[in-house]
N, C-alpha and C positions, 0 to 999 in steps of 0.2 A: 564497604565502597562502593559508589555510584556506579550507574548502569552507563557502560560507554559504548560503543560499535567497533567491533573486531573486524568483519568482514561484511562484502556484500557482492550479490552477483544478481545480472539481469539477462534475461532472454525475450527473443522476438519469435517463438516458436512458427515451424513452418507451416504451410496448408496441408490438410488430410483430404482424403475423399469422403464424401458421406455416407456411413453407414446405420442407415434407419433402425430402431432398437423400440420393438413395439412395446416395454415393458414402462421404457424411457418415455415414449411418446402419449402412453395413456395418462403418464402423469402428469407432463407438461401439460395436455389436454385440459382434464381434470382443471389445474392451477388456475389454465389463462382462464376456462369458462367461469369458472366461480367469480369473475373479479368483471364480467360482462364480455371479457374481447375471445377470440378466437384463433385456433392455432392454425400458424400459416407455416406448413413444411417447407414449402419453395426460402423461406427465409432459413431455415434450418440446413437444407441444400443449399443454400448460397457461403453460409458462414465457414471459418478456419477450422471447424471441429477442436477447437486446440483445450481440450478438458484439461482441467487444475492435475490432474495425475501426468500427464504428459509434462505439463511443465514443471512440475514435482519431482521428477526424473531429471528432466534438464539440469534444473536450477542446481540441484545436488551436486550434480556432476561438475558445476563448474564454480561451486562456493570454496574457495581457498581458507579452509578452515582451521588447517593443522589438525590439534586433535583435540579443540575444543567440541563437547557435546552438550548440544542444549539440553535443560531440565524442564523447560517451559516452552512450547510452541504454539504459537496461535497464528492464524491465517485470518486475513483480510479480504474482503469482499467486496465490492457494490454491485456486483452483475451475478445471477447464477452460476456456476455449475453445469456443462453439459448433461453430466449427471448425477442428480441433487441426492442420488439416495449412500454415496461413497462418503466417510470420512477420510477424508485429503488431510487431515490435519494428524489426526495418527497416523497415518503413514506415513507423512513429512515425520514423524519422532523416530516412526521406525528406521529411515533412510537415513537418519542422523545419529544412529546410535544405540536406539532403545529404551535411551535414559529418562526422558523427561515423565514426568509424574501426573502433567496437565498438558493435553492437545485439544485444542478447541476452536470454535472458528467465531470471529466478528462479524456481522451482516444486517444488512436493513438499515443501515445508518449511511449509505451514500458514502462518499470519497472520504467522510468522516471515520469510517471504520479502521482505519489504517492508525488514524491519530491517536483513536479509542483503545485498540494493543499496544502501544509504544506505552501510552498511557497505565496501563494493565502490568506491562513488562517491569516497568519503571517500581510500580506499586508492589508488585511479587519482591523485587530485589531489597526496598527496601526494609522490606518485612523480616528477610530472612529468606524467603519461600524458591528464592532461584537465584543462582549466580551466572546462567547462560541460557539465552533468552535469544531462540528465534525468531523472527517475523517474518511472514510470506504473505506480499501481496501481489494477488493473482486477477486477473481479469481478461477473460473470454467474453467473446461477442457474439459466438451464435446463440442465436436467443428464439425459444419458439412465436414471439408475438412482437407486435410494433413497440419500439422503443424509442422516445424521442432524443435522448440522450446519445443513442446508439447508431440510428439511423438519419436523425435532422440536419447535423450541422456536419462538423468535419470528420470522416469518417475513423472511427477507433481503430484500432491494432491490436490485436492479441498481445500481450506480455505481461511479464510477473517480473517481480523479486522479491531478492532474501537479503534479509538482514541479520546478522549476525552480533549481539550484544552479549557482553559480560560485565563483572563486577571488577572495577580497576581504576586508574586515573589516566589521566591525557584526553586527547580529543576524541571529540565525539559524546563527552560526558552528556547525558540527557539531564537537562533542567527543570524545563515546564513542558506541558501539553496542553492546550486548551482549546473549548468549543466557544464563540460565539456564535451569540442568539439571531445575530443581526448582521450581515457582512458590512452595513457602513461604520461597525465598529473595527473594521479592521485594519483602516488607515493609521486611526490614532494608538491602535496597542503596537503595529510595527513602528512608529515613531517612537515611542516610549521605551518598547525593547531594545532598540537601537541607538539608542541617543547617550548612551554609557555605555555603550558594549563596546569590549576592545575587539578592535577588527573585524567589526560585522559583515555578512553576505547575506541579503535577500533571498532565498531561493523561493520564487512564484511558480505557482501551478497554471496552466492554459486558462482556468475558470476565474484567477483575479483579475479585479478590477485595474487595470493599471497606474489609475490617481491614487491608491490605497497605497503606492509604492513611496517607502521616502525618497525626497531627495537627499543628494550628497552621500548616498548608500551605495556600494556595489549592489548590485542585482542580476541573478540569474532568472531568466525570465523560460521555463519550460514550453517547447511550442505544442501545440495543438496536434490529438492524435491519441490522446490519453484521459484516463476518468481518474479511477482510484488510485495508478499505479504512477502518476506524473511526478510528484516531485522525490518520491521514494527512488524511482527509476535515476535521476538526478545525481542524488546520493550517494548511490552503489557505484556510478560510473565513476563520478571525480570525488569522491571525500580524500582518496589520496592525496590530489592535488591541493585539494582546500585545504587539508592541514596546514600546508608549508605555507599558503596567502593567507588564512584567517584564523581567527580564535572563536569566532562564534557562527554561528549557522542560525537563520530562522526561517524556519521550513513552514509555508502557509498555501490553501487553496481556499476556494468559495465554491460550497457545491451549487450546482446550477440547479438543482430540485427546490431545494427547499429555503436557500438562500444566509445558511448558515458559515461561519468562516471558521477556519482549524488553525492555528499554530504551533507549530514545537521549536524548542529552542535547543541547541547541542552546542556545549563550549568546550573551553581547552580544558575545566577543569584543573589538577594540581599536578 
């Protein structure tokens, strides 16, 4: 049976005081200097200190998942964790029942990481390797060096999303996930996807060019303030209402670093 959305949870964690860890500082310093930069402890001190571990704890507590335990856990992130030596995907697997045979992360793809993770989950279901897939999209903005996406535009908030998919029919069925090498291709793709789709809604991230959105189609525009969690936060917050009003959800966003666009389509199913 196709992969479909079962439950979702969102968290914007509260700030916490800065607690320097010399081992982690040394790691950050070596990494930043490797690329010609310099560690900025003032940036670390000013951040919200919302680690992936903290967000995982808060999200699992809010996930209305009944008795479904994932057998695949994938964590997607565009920005690094506060403590890069922790395996938070494995920790999430333990928090959600310890049944997952595979727990891993998708990173170094900008906001495309979450779309890739969804594609992986759908592929595992098609091969029979998974029937309950947990997608975690985590974004913490306490960084050891200046980052233009985080520090030069609209301030990004720390945020996390959990989406639980299972095998079944009904609303939220994963139909397709695609990466477009050029953001200029997004407009034609959205037009094609919505032209014959039943009751479509386009969910556009804040980095999407408004000109790419098809006319005459309902659109939910995610406000600025997030990078990779944008459309996934909206999906987790609104999907129970959207399933009453729409049959097709088209999620899209454009990565400001690479100018690649990403699209995921969720349908009504049978």
